[in-house]
LOSE-739680 format. One line per 5 residues: number of its first residue (from 1); their letters; for each residue x, y, z of N, C-alpha, C. Coordinates in nm, 3 decimals. Layout:
BEGIN
NUM = A = X,Y,Z,X,Y,Z,X,Y,Z; ...
This chain:
BEGIN
1 = AICRL = 11.808,10.467,0.726,11.787,10.619,0.747,11.865,10.655,0.862; 11.923,10.785,0.870,12.009,10.828,0.975,11.928,10.938,1.050; 11.914,10.881,1.205,11.853,10.944,1.289,11.949,11.054,1.340; 11.921,11.180,1.359,12.005,11.266,1.410,11.946,11.336,1.545; 11.979,11.330,1.645,11.917,11.391,1.766,11.999,11.511,1.805
6 = FFITR = 11.912,11.622,1.788,11.961,11.758,1.828,11.942,11.794,1.983; 12.031,11.825,2.070,12.008,11.836,2.203,12.024,11.990,2.232; 11.934,12.006,2.286,11.928,12.184,2.322,11.937,12.200,2.460; 12.053,12.282,2.483,12.065,12.321,2.622,11.995,12.435,2.648; 11.902,12.414,2.759,11.809,12.522,2.808,11.876,12.584,2.931
11 = VFMKN = 11.870,12.719,2.899,11.923,12.804,3.007,11.804,12.837,3.106; 11.854,12.809,3.231,11.731,12.856,3.340,11.754,12.985,3.390; 11.672,13.058,3.397,11.677,13.211,3.437,11.651,13.188,3.583; 11.719,13.267,3.657,11.727,13.252,3.781,11.614,13.352,3.870; 11.516,13.303,3.928,11.412,13.373,4.024,11.467,13.469,4.117
16 = IVVLI = 11.460,13.587,4.127,11.495,13.701,4.209,11.382,13.737,4.321; 11.401,13.767,4.410,11.296,13.832,4.499,11.383,13.967,4.565; 11.320,14.068,4.538,11.382,14.190,4.591,11.308,14.228,4.713; 11.392,14.285,4.836,11.308,14.312,4.964,11.353,14.487,4.965; 11.270,14.547,4.995,11.259,14.684,5.003,11.205,14.757,5.110
21 = SGEGS = 11.215,14.878,5.143,11.166,14.956,5.253,11.133,15.108,5.207; 11.173,15.144,5.110,11.154,15.298,5.038,11.142,15.303,4.905; 11.229,15.413,4.862,11.215,15.467,4.752,11.238,15.354,4.604; 11.353,15.273,4.616,11.327,15.170,4.524,11.418,15.189,4.411; 11.515,15.274,4.434,11.586,15.342,4.307,11.680,15.209,4.268
26 = NLQAM = 11.751,15.136,4.355,11.837,15.028,4.307,11.727,14.903,4.237; 11.602,14.904,4.290,11.523,14.785,4.229,11.477,14.845,4.089; 11.464,14.965,4.067,11.466,15.022,3.922,11.569,14.981,3.842; 11.693,15.002,3.900,11.806,14.984,3.813,11.789,14.831,3.782; 11.768,14.727,3.860,11.754,14.597,3.844,11.639,14.579,3.733
31 = IDACA = 11.532,14.621,3.758,11.430,14.599,3.661,11.478,14.636,3.537; 11.542,14.761,3.507,11.577,14.803,3.393,11.698,14.696,3.332; 11.777,14.655,3.410,11.891,14.553,3.385,11.816,14.411,3.312; 11.715,14.380,3.392,11.657,14.258,3.346,11.576,14.283,3.187; 11.524,14.400,3.203,11.455,14.437,3.066,11.562,14.408,2.937
36 = SGQIS = 11.666,14.473,2.979,11.786,14.506,2.850,11.832,14.382,2.845; 11.835,14.279,2.900,11.898,14.129,2.917,12.050,14.119,2.990; 12.076,14.251,3.070,12.200,14.236,3.136,12.205,14.130,3.241; 12.079,14.145,3.281,12.055,14.024,3.400,11.994,13.895,3.339; 12.030,13.770,3.333,11.982,13.662,3.313,11.904,13.605,3.393
41 = GKICA = 11.775,13.681,3.457,11.703,13.657,3.560,11.607,13.718,3.547; 11.495,13.685,3.638,11.359,13.736,3.637,11.332,13.790,3.790; 11.278,13.901,3.812,11.235,13.942,3.947,11.082,13.897,3.954; 11.082,13.810,4.019,10.940,13.745,4.024,10.856,13.805,4.163; 10.921,13.875,4.229,10.824,13.945,4.343,10.919,14.038,4.404
46 = VISNN = 10.859,14.123,4.468,10.904,14.240,4.561,10.838,14.246,4.667; 10.894,14.229,4.789,10.883,14.231,4.927,10.915,14.358,5.002; 10.817,14.424,5.077,10.838,14.556,5.159,10.778,14.545,5.299; 10.857,14.589,5.375,10.813,14.602,5.513,10.732,14.728,5.540; 10.722,14.806,5.437,10.669,14.958,5.448,10.550,14.958,5.336
51 = ADAYG = 10.427,14.935,5.346,10.313,14.962,5.282,10.318,15.104,5.183; 10.404,15.187,5.230,10.414,15.307,5.161,10.524,15.335,5.080; 10.627,15.239,5.078,10.733,15.256,4.996,10.701,15.275,4.842; 10.760,15.366,4.792,10.764,15.395,4.634,10.799,15.273,4.522; 10.893,15.187,4.606,10.944,15.085,4.523,10.817,14.990,4.487
56 = LVRAK = 10.720,14.990,4.584,10.594,14.935,4.548,10.516,14.958,4.409; 10.524,15.087,4.393,10.481,15.137,4.275,10.555,15.118,4.158; 10.688,15.104,4.166,10.792,15.063,4.073,10.732,14.919,4.015; 10.721,14.852,4.125,10.695,14.707,4.095,10.568,14.690,4.017; 10.461,14.760,4.072,10.354,14.763,3.994,10.342,14.815,3.850
61 = KAGIP = 10.437,14.931,3.827,10.432,14.950,3.698,10.531,14.859,3.598; 10.625,14.774,3.661,10.692,14.686,3.583,10.604,14.558,3.588; 10.490,14.512,3.665,10.399,14.402,3.651,10.455,14.278,3.743; 10.515,14.352,3.837,10.591,14.239,3.938,10.508,14.232,4.044; 10.476,14.117,4.095,10.378,14.073,4.218,10.460,14.148,4.348
66 = SFIFE = 10.378,14.199,4.413,10.453,14.245,4.553,10.380,14.202,4.672; 10.447,14.199,4.794,10.402,14.136,4.901,10.432,14.238,5.029; 10.346,14.267,5.121,10.380,14.349,5.237,10.358,14.282,5.363; 10.476,14.294,5.434,10.500,14.233,5.553,10.542,14.336,5.659; 10.433,14.380,5.748,10.477,14.484,5.857,10.488,14.436,5.993
71 = RKAYE = 10.558,14.492,6.058,10.605,14.456,6.184,10.483,14.416,6.286; 10.374,14.542,6.249,10.277,14.535,6.360,10.184,14.410,6.344; 10.198,14.342,6.227,10.118,14.214,6.198,10.172,14.081,6.277; 10.295,14.110,6.363,10.345,13.998,6.390,10.394,14.013,6.540; 10.379,13.907,6.637,10.441,13.924,6.752,10.579,13.947,6.761
76 = TYQAM = 10.652,13.891,6.687,10.819,13.901,6.694,10.878,13.922,6.563; 10.996,13.956,6.547,11.078,13.981,6.445,11.083,13.834,6.359; 11.097,13.745,6.465,11.123,13.602,6.417,11.006,13.536,6.362; 10.892,13.607,6.402,10.763,13.541,6.308,10.746,13.610,6.194; 10.790,13.737,6.192,10.786,13.825,6.059,10.882,13.742,5.971
81 = DQAIA = 10.992,13.701,6.018,11.089,13.672,5.903,11.057,13.540,5.863; 10.986,13.449,5.952,10.953,13.323,5.936,10.852,13.338,5.792; 10.747,13.427,5.821,10.654,13.450,5.725,10.692,13.485,5.595; 10.804,13.584,5.592,10.867,13.612,5.478,10.962,13.502,5.389; 11.003,13.420,5.484,11.098,13.324,5.416,10.998,13.202,5.361
86 = SQIEL = 10.882,13.198,5.430,10.794,13.092,5.359,10.731,13.130,5.234; 10.708,13.270,5.231,10.687,13.319,5.103,10.772,13.320,5.006; 10.908,13.328,5.024,10.989,13.321,4.946,11.008,13.200,4.880; 11.001,13.090,4.983,11.023,12.956,4.945,10.914,12.895,4.862; 10.787,12.960,4.865,10.681,12.938,4.785,10.682,12.984,4.655
91 = IGADL = 10.750,13.109,4.651,10.793,13.173,4.515,10.894,13.088,4.444; 10.978,13.006,4.505,11.075,12.935,4.468,11.212,13.042,4.401; 11.243,13.127,4.495,11.349,13.219,4.464,11.508,13.166,4.461; 11.568,13.194,4.351,11.700,13.136,4.364,11.812,13.256,4.429; 11.772,13.385,4.427,11.845,13.492,4.504,11.752,13.586,4.563
96 = IVLAG = 11.784,13.607,4.692,11.725,13.726,4.743,11.812,13.867,4.747; 11.763,13.960,4.699,11.816,14.086,4.680,11.776,14.195,4.803; 11.858,14.225,4.864,11.833,14.352,4.971,11.857,14.492,4.912; 11.749,14.553,4.892,11.773,14.694,4.860,11.704,14.812,4.921; 11.785,14.860,4.997,11.735,14.949,5.097,11.624,14.866,5.204
101 = YMNIL = 11.633,14.771,5.220,11.540,14.689,5.328,11.607,14.720,5.484; 11.527,14.829,5.550,11.571,14.855,5.660,11.519,14.782,5.778; 11.504,14.659,5.781,11.501,14.556,5.881,11.645,14.460,5.876; 11.685,14.451,6.034,11.783,14.348,6.021,11.737,14.203,6.043; 11.763,14.116,5.967,11.745,13.996,5.934,11.765,13.911,6.046
106 = TPAFT = 11.691,13.826,6.080,11.716,13.723,6.183,11.835,13.622,6.152; 11.918,13.579,6.250,11.992,13.451,6.217,11.940,13.330,6.181; 11.810,13.321,6.197,11.751,13.191,6.134,11.734,13.207,5.983; 11.679,13.343,5.952,11.646,13.359,5.825,11.783,13.364,5.740; 11.893,13.417,5.773,12.021,13.437,5.689,12.083,13.295,5.673
111 = QRFAG = 12.063,13.218,5.787,12.095,13.072,5.791,12.019,12.977,5.668; 11.899,13.009,5.688,11.808,12.933,5.600,11.853,12.956,5.444; 11.896,13.065,5.399,11.908,13.124,5.251,12.048,13.152,5.246; 12.143,13.083,5.323,12.308,13.107,5.331,12.351,13.100,5.175; 12.420,13.192,5.134,12.487,13.203,4.998,12.397,13.243,4.890
116 = KILNI = 12.269,13.282,4.938,12.159,13.329,4.827,12.124,13.461,4.857; 12.178,13.554,4.944,12.122,13.676,5.007,12.231,13.783,4.961; 12.194,13.885,4.898,12.289,13.999,4.866,12.234,14.118,4.902; 12.359,14.219,4.964,12.311,14.344,5.021,12.387,14.425,4.964; 12.354,14.555,4.981,12.424,14.681,4.928,12.418,14.765,5.033
121 = HPSLL = 12.542,14.826,5.084,12.553,14.926,5.197,12.642,15.026,5.181; 12.582,15.147,5.196,12.661,15.297,5.142,12.761,15.321,5.220; 12.854,15.241,5.237,12.997,15.277,5.298,13.099,15.188,5.227; 13.224,15.217,5.256,13.326,15.121,5.216,13.339,15.023,5.365; 13.276,14.920,5.365,13.280,14.826,5.489,13.440,14.779,5.486
126 = PKYSG = 13.467,14.764,5.620,13.423,14.774,5.720,13.389,14.892,5.794; 13.429,14.996,5.724,13.410,15.124,5.779,13.258,15.153,5.771; 13.202,15.217,5.903,13.062,15.270,5.907,12.959,15.176,5.858; 12.977,15.071,5.938,12.864,14.988,5.935,12.735,15.033,5.998; 12.612,14.979,5.964,12.504,15.045,6.029,12.434,15.180,5.956
131 = LDTYQ = 12.379,15.274,6.039,12.310,15.388,5.976,12.407,15.502,5.974; 12.319,15.584,5.912,12.387,15.749,5.879,12.546,15.753,5.840; 12.561,15.651,5.733,12.694,15.636,5.697,12.731,15.775,5.633; 12.663,15.839,5.569,12.715,15.968,5.494,12.756,16.094,5.598; 12.662,16.103,5.683,12.698,16.199,5.770,12.805,16.173,5.874
136 = RAMTD = 12.845,16.032,5.902,12.963,16.015,6.002,13.076,16.032,5.926; 13.063,16.004,5.781,13.181,15.993,5.707,13.244,16.145,5.687; 13.156,16.235,5.682,13.143,16.371,5.669,13.192,16.446,5.807; 13.133,16.395,5.893,13.182,16.448,6.037,13.301,16.418,6.054; 13.350,16.306,6.029,13.503,16.261,6.048,13.592,16.310,5.963
141 = GETEH = 13.555,16.395,5.865,13.634,16.441,5.765,13.687,16.370,5.676; 13.622,16.250,5.635,13.665,16.191,5.522,13.682,16.233,5.392; 13.764,16.207,5.307,13.796,16.231,5.170,13.734,16.171,5.046; 13.695,16.041,5.116,13.607,15.942,5.020,13.521,15.881,5.092; 13.431,15.817,5.025,13.318,15.726,5.071,13.277,15.609,4.963
146 = GMTIH = 13.183,15.563,5.015,13.167,15.478,4.873,13.063,15.361,4.913; 13.029,15.248,4.840,12.939,15.148,4.878,13.013,15.020,4.852; 12.959,14.936,4.911,12.987,14.794,4.918,12.871,14.674,4.902; 12.910,14.588,4.785,12.821,14.494,4.787,12.856,14.366,4.850; 12.782,14.295,4.933,12.827,14.163,5.014,12.716,14.058,5.023
151 = FVNEI = 12.767,13.945,5.043,12.689,13.835,5.064,12.640,13.878,5.222; 12.532,13.817,5.261,12.482,13.841,5.396,12.488,13.734,5.479; 12.520,13.755,5.610,12.536,13.664,5.693,12.472,13.689,5.849; 12.481,13.618,5.930,12.393,13.658,6.071,12.459,13.787,6.111; 12.587,13.829,6.068,12.667,13.947,6.127,12.604,14.062,6.061
156 = VDGGS = 12.575,14.174,6.102,12.508,14.296,6.042,12.633,14.352,5.975; 12.611,14.362,5.813,12.715,14.439,5.743,12.862,14.368,5.754; 12.842,14.233,5.774,12.970,14.156,5.814,13.008,14.043,5.703; 12.903,14.026,5.596,12.906,13.924,5.513,13.030,13.937,5.410; 13.079,13.846,5.352,13.192,13.839,5.262,13.164,13.933,5.134
161 = IILQA = 13.250,14.049,5.110,13.282,14.145,5.025,13.277,14.088,4.894; 13.180,14.155,4.802,13.160,14.117,4.669,13.264,14.219,4.582; 13.206,14.338,4.589,13.251,14.444,4.526,13.231,14.600,4.594; 13.345,14.668,4.570,13.301,14.804,4.636,13.356,14.906,4.542; 13.308,15.040,4.528,13.342,15.185,4.483,13.341,15.261,4.546
166 = KVPIF = 13.458,15.344,4.546,13.465,15.476,4.596,13.424,15.601,4.513; 13.386,15.697,4.593,13.369,15.837,4.539,13.439,15.928,4.640; 13.473,16.048,4.564,13.538,16.155,4.637,13.442,16.224,4.728; 13.492,16.294,4.830,13.414,16.375,4.928,13.498,16.490,4.925; 13.459,16.635,4.870,13.509,16.745,4.820,13.457,16.839,4.956
171 = PEDEI = 13.540,16.929,4.981,13.534,17.031,5.093,13.420,17.082,5.099; 13.373,17.120,4.981,13.241,17.201,4.960,13.105,17.131,4.935; 13.117,17.020,4.956,12.984,16.907,4.939,12.920,16.929,5.051; 12.783,16.927,5.007,12.667,16.876,5.098,12.652,16.727,5.087; 12.572,16.683,5.193,12.571,16.573,5.203,12.476,16.499,5.085
176 = EDVIA = 12.402,16.577,5.030,12.340,16.542,4.890,12.401,16.493,4.774; 12.548,16.591,4.769,12.644,16.576,4.685,12.676,16.431,4.667; 12.720,16.410,4.801,12.783,16.239,4.820,12.689,16.124,4.808; 12.594,16.158,4.841,12.464,16.057,4.827,12.441,16.026,4.677; 12.425,16.150,4.619,12.427,16.100,4.463,12.532,16.045,4.382
181 = RVQEQ = 12.669,16.073,4.426,12.759,16.014,4.364,12.755,15.859,4.416; 12.721,15.829,4.520,12.731,15.681,4.560,12.605,15.615,4.510; 12.489,15.649,4.510,12.384,15.596,4.431,12.416,15.568,4.277; 12.478,15.671,4.218,12.521,15.627,4.088,12.603,15.518,4.058; 12.717,15.494,4.138,12.787,15.372,4.148,12.711,15.240,4.186
186 = EHRYY = 12.605,15.247,4.297,12.518,15.154,4.318,12.434,15.100,4.207; 12.366,15.201,4.138,12.278,15.175,4.019,12.364,15.101,3.911; 12.488,15.128,3.890,12.583,15.072,3.793,12.625,14.927,3.859; 12.667,14.930,3.965,12.732,14.790,4.001,12.643,14.686,4.072; 12.537,14.707,4.118,12.438,14.618,4.200,12.390,14.535,4.057
191 = PLVIA = 12.326,14.562,3.964,12.303,14.505,3.852,12.404,14.386,3.774; 12.528,14.473,3.781,12.635,14.357,3.744,12.674,14.259,3.851; 12.676,14.253,3.958,12.695,14.170,4.058,12.582,14.038,4.053; 12.448,14.102,4.032,12.355,14.025,4.030,12.352,13.930,3.896; 12.411,13.991,3.799,12.414,13.929,3.651,12.532,13.821,3.679
196 = WFCAD = 12.623,13.843,3.774,12.728,13.760,3.779,12.657,13.606,3.865; 12.593,13.669,3.965,12.516,13.536,4.026,12.443,13.467,3.928; 12.351,13.541,3.878,12.245,13.466,3.782,12.319,13.400,3.701; 12.445,13.426,3.632,12.518,13.335,3.542,12.617,13.230,3.603; 12.583,13.214,3.731,12.660,13.091,3.811,12.818,13.119,3.800
201 = RLKEV = 12.844,13.265,3.784,12.998,13.306,3.822,13.038,13.336,3.956; 12.950,13.369,4.028,12.937,13.421,4.159,12.872,13.323,4.278; 12.952,13.274,4.363,12.940,13.193,4.473,12.996,13.227,4.601; 12.924,13.185,4.691,12.986,13.182,4.837,13.016,13.029,4.881; 13.137,13.050,4.907,13.200,12.904,4.964,13.251,12.910,5.083
206 = DGKAY = 13.223,12.852,5.214,13.283,12.853,5.318,13.292,13.013,5.398; 13.195,13.090,5.356,13.212,13.215,5.404,13.289,13.320,5.298; 13.332,13.268,5.202,13.392,13.378,5.130,13.340,13.361,4.973; 13.345,13.489,4.923,13.294,13.513,4.801,13.407,13.478,4.679; 13.341,13.420,4.577,13.417,13.374,4.442,13.367,13.395,4.325
211 = LDGKP = 13.462,13.438,4.231,13.413,13.505,4.110,13.471,13.415,4.004; 13.405,13.338,3.911,13.455,13.246,3.822,13.591,13.153,3.890; 13.525,13.109,4.018,13.606,13.004,4.093,13.732,13.062,4.170; 13.741,13.191,4.153,13.858,13.258,4.244,13.815,13.335,4.334; 13.892,13.323,4.462,13.834,13.412,4.558,13.852,13.564,4.543
216 = LPPED = 13.736,13.632,4.585,13.764,13.772,4.573,13.849,13.828,4.700; 13.915,13.937,4.667,13.986,14.000,4.792,13.859,14.077,4.893; 13.921,14.104,5.014,13.840,14.159,5.105,13.809,14.295,5.040; 13.867,14.377,4.992,13.834,14.489,4.910,13.839,14.479,4.762; 13.710,14.467,4.666,13.742,14.462,4.541,13.668,14.591,4.499
221 = YGNEE = 13.716,14.678,4.446,13.695,14.799,4.394,13.642,14.776,4.234; 13.540,14.866,4.209,13.473,14.839,4.097,13.551,14.821,3.988; 13.528,14.678,3.922,13.593,14.618,3.828,13.486,14.539,3.716; 13.480,14.605,3.598,13.346,14.534,3.527,13.408,14.392,3.455; 13.506,14.359,3.463,13.580,14.255,3.371,13.517,14.119,3.425
């Protein structure tokens, strides 16, 4: 008798932890992308530094466990980040996604999870790092704005750029108009980049972002190929 062995290649889905502070609209885009199969991964936890964040409601509706770490419960930011890091390791996360998380991560945290943290920032970095990016761009008379998805390192908004998307600013625009345009791009492209990571297409090597083994340029405007 001939014995035939069939080898089944098992696809391991990545475990994703999302850090939020507020509304959680990007979190919702990720939840939807996981449900549709766009992202071959599972959001296994949502962590918030704000007990009133609406993103926690989104997590509950999706059946995702959530954890709250508020600054007032810890003596220092370092102690808080250490507690969050311990929780993330306990969960066994492969990827940490910052989605409107309004705390600056300590260097010890970013180094502990180097190459495994993604962030989205509402500007075309290196322009307008930090806060109030929309108002600053409009005050300066910019004719375009946008968003940047990047790896996170110990420099605030200074990690290697993965993807950027531009939107126009028209003379008659209110700030809400520009925010809406940028968020539309965020909800479109953040799940795409996460999908790249979960498919092992996206990596950070020596402080540079690589897609399919090729280094990404410093500015990589929206491209779905």
